[in-house]
C-alpha positions in Angstrom: -9.7 18.4 8.8 -12.9 15.7 9.9 -11.1 12.7 11.2 -11.3 9.4 9.0 -10.6 5.9 9.9 -9.3 5.1 6.3 -5.9 6.4 4.9 -5.1 7.8 1.7 -2.0 6.8 0.1 -1.3 9.3 -2.9 1.3 8.5 -5.7 3.7 11.7 -6.4 4.4 12.6 -10.0 4.7 15.6 -12.2 1.5 16.9 -11.3 1.8 16.9 -7.6 5.5 17.9 -7.5 4.8 21.6 -6.5 5.7 22.1 -2.7 2.7 24.2 -2.0 0.3 21.9 -3.7 1.6 18.8 -1.9 1.0 20.6 1.6 -2.5 21.4 0.4 -2.8 17.4 -0.2 -1.5 16.5 3.0 -3.7 18.8 4.9 -6.5 17.5 2.9 -5.8 13.8 4.0 -2.9 12.1 2.7 -1.4 9.9 5.1 1.2 8.1 3.1 3.2 9.4 -0.1 4.1 6.8 -2.8 7.5 7.3 -4.8 7.2 5.0 -7.7 10.6 4.0 -8.8 9.3 2.7 -12.0 10.3 6.5 -13.1 12.9 9.0 -12.6 16.6 8.7 -11.3 17.6 8.1 -7.8 18.4 11.7 -7.2 14.7 12.8 -8.3 13.7 10.4 -5.4 16.1 11.7 -3.0 14.7 15.1 -3.7 11.1 14.3 -3.7 11.7 12.7 -0.4 13.1 15.7 0.9 10.1 17.9 -0.5 7.5 15.5 1.4 9.2 15.9 4.7 9.3 19.7 4.6 5.7 19.8 3.2 4.4 17.5 6.2 6.2 19.6 8.6 4.8 22.7 7.0 1.3 20.9 7.2 2.2 20.0 11.2 1.6 16.4 10.3 3.6 13.4 9.8 3.4 11.3 6.6 4.9 7.9 5.7 6.9 7.7 2.7 6.4 4.4 0.6 9.2 3.4 -1.9 7.7 1.4 -4.6 10.1 -0.6 -6.2 9.8 -1.5 -10.3 10.3 -5.0 -10.1 11.0 -7.2 -13.4 10.4 -5.4 -16.5 8.2 -7.9 -18.4 7.7 -5.8 -21.6 8.2 -5.5 -25.3 10.8 -3.7 -27.0 10.5 -0.5 -29.0 9.1 0.0 -32.4 10.5 2.0 -35.5 7.4 4.3 -35.5 7.0 4.1 -31.7 3.6 1.9 -32.4 1.9 -0.5 -34.7 -2.1 -1.2 -34.9 -2.4 -5.1 -34.9 -5.2 -6.7 -36.6 -7.1 -9.8 -35.3 -5.8 -12.8 -36.9 -2.7 -11.7 -37.9 0.9 -13.3 -37.2 3.3 -11.6 -34.9 6.8 -12.5 -33.3 8.1 -11.5 -29.9 11.9 -12.3 -30.7 14.1 -12.1 -27.8 17.5 -11.8 -30.1 16.1 -9.1 -32.0 18.0 -5.6 -31.6 16.4 -3.8 -34.6 13.3 -1.8 -33.9 9.9 -3.4 -34.1 7.4 -3.4 -37.1 3.8 -5.0 -38.1 5.5 -8.1 -38.2 7.3 -8.4 -34.7 9.2 -6.8 -31.8 12.2 -7.4 -29.6 11.8 -8.2 -26.0 13.2 -6.5 -22.7 12.2 -9.7 -21.0 14.5 -12.4 -22.9 13.3 -15.3 -20.6 9.7 -15.2 -22.4 10.8 -18.0 -25.0 11.8 -20.3 -21.9 8.6 -19.5 -20.3 5.8 -20.2 -22.7 4.5 -22.8 -25.0 2.2 -23.6 -28.1 -1.4 -22.7 -26.7 -0.4 -20.2 -23.9 -2.3 -17.0 -24.1 -0.2 -13.8 -24.0 -1.7 -10.6 -22.8 -0.1 -7.0 -24.0 -0.9 -3.6 -22.8 -2.8 -4.4 -19.7 -4.7 -7.2 -21.4 -6.0 -4.9 -24.1 -4.3 -7.1 -26.9 -4.3 -10.9 -26.9 -2.2 -13.6 -28.5 -1.9 -17.2 -28.8 1.4 -18.6 -28.9 1.8 -21.0 -31.8 5.0 -22.2 -31.4 8.3 -21.5 -29.8 11.4 -21.5 -32.4 14.8 -21.0 -30.5 14.4 -17.5 -28.9 11.3 -16.4 -31.1 7.7 -16.7 -29.9 5.3 -17.1 -33.0 1.7 -15.9 -32.1 -1.5 -15.2 -33.7 -3.4 -12.1 -32.5 -6.8 -13.1 -31.4 -7.7 -9.4 -30.1 -6.1 -6.7 -32.0 -5.2 -3.0 -31.3 -2.7 -0.6 -31.0 0.7 -1.7 -29.6 3.3 0.8 -28.7 6.9 0.8 -27.1 7.7 -1.1 -24.0 4.2 -2.2 -23.2 3.9 -4.9 -20.6 3.6 -8.7 -21.4 1.5 -11.3 -18.8 0.8 -14.7 -19.4 -2.8 -15.6 -18.7 -3.0 -17.6 -15.6 0.7 -16.7 -14.6 3.9 -18.8 -14.9 6.4 -16.1 -16.0 9.4 -16.9 -14.0 10.9 -13.4 -13.6 12.7 -12.8 -10.3 10.8 -10.1 -8.0 13.7 -8.3 -7.2 16.2 -6.9 -10.0 19.7 -5.4 -10.0 17.9 -2.1 -10.1 15.4 -2.7 -7.2 18.7 -3.6 -5.1 20.1 -0.3 -6.1 16.9 1.4 -5.4 16.6 -0.1 -2.1 19.8 1.8 -1.2 18.5 4.9 -2.4 15.2 4.6 -0.4 17.1 3.7 2.8 19.4 6.9 2.3 16.3 9.1 3.2 14.7 6.2 5.4 11.6 5.3 3.5 9.2 4.3 6.3 7.6 1.5 3.8 9.0 -0.4 0.8 6.8 -2.1 -1.7 7.8 -5.2 -3.3 6.5 -5.5 -7.0 5.6 -9.1 -8.3 6.5 -11.1 -5.3 5.6 -15.0 -6.0 6.3 -16.3 -2.6 7.6 -15.7 1.0 11.4 -16.0 -0.3 10.8 -13.1 -2.2 9.9 -11.0 0.6 12.5 -12.4 3.0 15.1 -11.4 0.6 13.9 -8.0 0.3 13.7 -7.7 3.9 17.4 -8.6 4.1 18.8 -6.2 1.7 16.7 -3.4 3.1 17.7 -4.3 6.9 21.7 -4.4 5.4 20.9 -0.8 3.5 19.2 0.8 6.4 21.5 -0.6 9.1 23.8 2.8 8.9 20.7 4.9 9.6 19.7 2.8 12.4 16.6 2.5 10.4 14.1 -0.5 9.6 11.5 -0.2 7.1 7.9 -2.1 6.8 7.6 -4.2 3.9 4.5 -4.3 1.4 3.9 -7.4 -0.7 2.1 -6.0 -4.0 0.0 -9.0 -4.9 -0.2 -9.0 -8.6 0.6 -12.4 -9.8 -1.5 -15.5 -10.2 1.3 -17.6 -8.5 1.0 -15.4 -5.5 -2.7 -16.2 -4.8 -2.3 -19.8 -3.4 1.0 -18.6 -1.7 -1.0 -15.6 0.1 -0.6 -16.8 3.6 3.1 -17.4 3.5 3.6 -13.9 1.7 1.7 -12.2 4.6 3.9 -14.0 7.0 6.7 -12.7 5.7 5.5 -9.2 5.2 4.2 -6.2 7.1 1.5 -5.4 4.8 0.1 -6.3 1.6 -1.2 -4.3 -1.6 -4.2 -5.4 -3.7 -2.6 -4.4 -6.9 -5.6 -4.8 -9.1 -4.3 -3.9 -12.4 -1.9 -6.5 -13.1 -3.8 -9.1 -11.1 -6.9 -8.7 -13.0 -5.0 -9.5 -16.5 -3.5 -12.5 -14.7 -6.7 -14.1 -13.1 -9.4 -12.2 -15.1 -11.4 -9.1 -13.8 -14.4 -11.0 -12.6 -12.2 -12.9 -10.1 -10.7 -9.9 -8.5 -13.4 -8.2 -6.4 -13.9 -11.7 -4.5 -10.2 -11.9 -4.2 -9.9 -8.3 -2.9 -12.3 -9.1 -0.3 -10.2 -12.4 0.8 -7.1 -10.5 1.0 -8.4 -8.1 3.3 -9.8 -10.6 5.5 -6.8 -12.7 5.8 -4.6 -9.5 6.3 -6.9 -8.6 9.3 -6.8 -11.9 10.8 -3.1 -12.1 10.5 -2.6 -8.5 12.2 -1.2 -7.0 9.0 -2.2 -3.8 7.1 -3.8 -3.9 3.5 -3.7 -1.2 0.8 -6.4 -1.3 -2.1 -4.8 0.1 -5.2 -5.3 0.5 -8.9 -8.0 2.5 -10.7 -9.8 3.8 -7.9 -10.5 7.3 -9.4 -9.0 6.7 -12.7 -11.5 9.1 -14.6 -10.0 12.1 -12.4 -6.9 12.2 -14.4 -9.0 14.3 -16.7 -12.3 15.1 -14.9 -12.8 17.2 -11.7 -15.7 14.6 -10.3 -15.3 10.6 -10.2 -17.8 8.3 -11.6 -20.5 6.8 -9.6 -18.8 3.5 -10.3 -15.7 4.8 -8.8 -17.1 6.0 -5.8 -18.7 2.7 -5.1 -15.3 1.3 -5.5 -13.7 3.2 -3.2 -16.5 3.0 -0.6 -16.8 -1.0 -1.1 -12.8 -1.2 -0.3 -13.6 0.8 3.2 -16.3 -1.4 3.9 -14.1 -4.6 3.0 -11.6 -3.0 5.9 -8.9 -1.7 3.8 -6.4 0.2 6.1 -5.9 2.6 2.9 -7.1 3.4 -0.5 -4.4 4.5 -3.0 -4.3 6.8 -6.2 -1.7 6.2 -9.1 -1.9 8.3 -12.1 -4.5 10.5 -10.6 -2.4 12.6 -8.1 0.7 11.6 -10.1 0.2 12.7 -13.7 -3.6 13.8 -13.6 -5.3 17.4 -14.1 -7.1 17.4 -10.4 -4.5 16.0 -7.7 -5.7 18.1 -4.7 -9.5 17.5 -5.9 -8.9 13.8 -5.9 -7.8 13.5 -2.6 -10.7 15.8 -1.2 -13.2 13.4 -3.2 -11.4 10.4 -1.7 -11.8 11.5 1.8 -15.3 12.4 1.6 -16.0 9.1 0.1 -14.1 7.3 2.7 -16.0 9.0 5.5 -19.3 8.4 4.3 -18.8 4.9 3.9 -17.2 4.6 7.5 -20.1 6.4 9.1 -22.5 3.6 7.4 -20.2 0.9 9.0 -21.4 -1.8 11.2 -19.5 -2.5 14.4 -19.4 -6.3 15.5 -16.8 -6.2 18.2 -18.2 -8.8 20.3 -18.5 -11.2 17.6 -14.9 -10.5 16.7 -13.9 -11.6 20.1 -15.9 -14.8 20.3 -14.1 -17.7 20.3 -10.9 -16.1 20.2 -7.7 -16.5 22.9 -4.9 -14.3 23.2 -1.8 -15.7 24.4 0.3 -12.7 24.9 -0.2 -10.1 27.8 0.2 -7.0 25.5 -2.3 -8.2 22.9 -4.6 -9.1 25.6 -4.1 -5.8 27.1 -4.9 -4.2 23.8 -8.1 -6.1 23.3 -9.2 -5.6 26.7 -8.9 -1.6 26.0 -11.1 -2.1 22.8 -13.8 -3.9 24.7 -13.9 -1.7 27.5 -14.1 1.5 25.3 -16.8 -0.1 23.0 -19.2 -1.0 26.1 -18.5 2.4 27.9 -18.7 4.5 25.3 -15.4 6.2 25.5 -14.4 9.3 23.7 -10.9 7.9 22.7 -8.7 5.0 23.2 -4.9 6.1 23.9 -2.0 3.7 23.7 1.4 4.7 24.6 3.6 2.5 22.4 7.1 2.3 21.5 7.1 0.1 18.6 3.2 0.5 17.5 2.2 -2.9 18.0 -0.7 -2.1 20.2 -1.9 0.3 17.9 -1.7 -2.2 15.1 -3.8 -4.9 16.9 -6.3 -2.2 18.0 -6.8 -1.5 14.5 -7.4 -4.7 12.9 -10.8 -4.2 14.6 -13.7 -2.0 13.7 -14.7 0.3 16.4 -16.0 3.8 15.9 -13.8 5.3 18.6 -10.8 7.0 17.5 -7.5 5.4 18.5 -4.5 7.9 19.5 -1.2 6.2 19.5 1.3 8.4 21.5 4.9 7.4 20.8 8.4 8.9 21.5 9.6 7.9 18.2 9.4 9.4 14.8 9.9 6.4 12.7 7.0 4.7 14.8 4.9 7.5 14.5 5.5 7.5 10.6 4.9 3.8 10.3 1.6 4.2 12.0 0.1 6.7 9.7 -0.8 3.5 7.5 -3.0 2.1 10.4 -6.6 2.1 9.9 -8.5 4.3 12.7 -4.9 5.2 14.3 -3.9 8.9 15.0 -0.2 8.6 15.6 1.3 11.6 17.9 4.5 12.5 19.0 5.0 12.5 22.8 8.2 12.1 24.6 6.8 9.6 27.4 8.3 10.4 30.8 10.1 7.0 32.7 7.6 7.6 35.5 4.3 6.1 34.7 2.4 8.9 36.7 3.8 11.7 34.7 3.3 10.0 31.4 -0.2 9.3 32.3 -0.7 13.1 33.0 1.3 14.3 29.8 -0.9 11.9 27.7 -4.1 13.5 29.1 -2.9 17.1 28.5 -1.6 16.1 25.0 -5.2 15.0 24.1 -6.8 18.3 26.1 -4.8 20.6 24.2 -5.7 19.2 20.9 -9.4 19.3 21.8 -9.9 15.3 21.8 -11.4 15.2 25.0 -12.7 17.6 27.6 -13.8 17.7 31.3 -16.2 14.6 32.1 -15.2 12.5 28.9 -14.0 9.0 29.4 -11.0 7.6 27.8 -9.1 4.5 28.0 -5.5 4.2 28.2 -2.8 1.4 27.7 1.0 1.5 28.6 3.7 -0.7 30.0 5.6 -0.7 33.2 8.6 -0.2 33.3 7.9 2.6 30.8 9.9 2.4 27.3 10.4 -1.1 26.8 9.2 -2.6 23.5 6.3 -5.1 24.0 5.8 -4.4 27.5 2.3 -3.2 27.5 0.9 -4.8 30.5 -1.5 -2.2 31.9 -5.1 -0.8 30.9 -6.6 2.2 32.7 -9.9 3.7 32.5 -9.9 7.5 33.2 -12.5 10.2 33.5 -11.3 13.8 32.6 -11.6 16.3 35.5 
């Protein structure tokens, strides 16, 4: 497989639940597998997680598992005939007290708080913004609307409010149970849907750490940025998270499609500056649900996400329910590689005016700078926690970074880091032995050969987290 800096997150579903197919997808370039907790029961996710681990072992690679929580269900109820066709100009009532099935005049609500969250003049977007209603009045628990853009509305379709402002908490009772399930199979990442502020992420982290304590595990947290309210709080949300997902579907409905590309660039830039990872998601290869090839617009979209600096690009329905899950991964991988080959590296500009107060961070930056100017074949980080590799991965450099760690959990987490290949190596307590082992590791894999220069970082004494304090330039004998 050609080496690629940008990682691929693939959503698992009925279309990709065959173990042999999943193994092929991992071989083709999937680094992180997303389990969508909006669908399926606890046991389904436990079974799928086991299947992922087994498929990865057969492929000879570690992958991370992301448990994506459902979050609040801000949806309409069900219809007597499963759907209705709404005409522009007609009246429609969203009624929190309605228990019978909906009809052409109105429907019940899964989200009972809607009447408290809206007022006359507000604009509601239903079914991913395909249907638009203006609120005329709120009478008790019933929201009376006029349809301003009609269309087909079916069971349990989502509701967004233009400009944001729905008060649903990010973590529901279901999410709290799902966290326990995800920790039972030690999910590496937990993605939190619809966080509005840092408190939502802090609460999620607390719940994860409590549920994971008995397994001696600590997952990393991803904040899915999909609410208008999250945008002004972006910095505090990033501070409280390990990673963010640019979740363009719901976000576009709330802030408008035109605002999303600039927001995507801003989020990716901010994540890099704060040493966090970032995933760009939603509608990346949407047409490949039914077609064996992407559109040119989709190719440009994926390439732009790479050029913006995304750590990973993500598939949703393309691999979960589409006809061409493997082909989607293969196409995505080749687009990412072509975009990376066209990237500019401005490493010196990255460092100008920056200061590093931590020894381990200064060593990581020194390794990048040295490798870049010497034209090294590889950068190697002996790392316990993965921090050194993370800092290195925040800067664009066309030299591969190999992170050698004795911990499988650290290896899996690093699968999301841009331009980092995590490898498992039992680092010896003796420095010279560890360095010799590292070089052998690289030679055995054909990464370096006689005469090549590589740069290596490690810490003395060996094996203490956050202890990177040494940089060595080596020539392979």
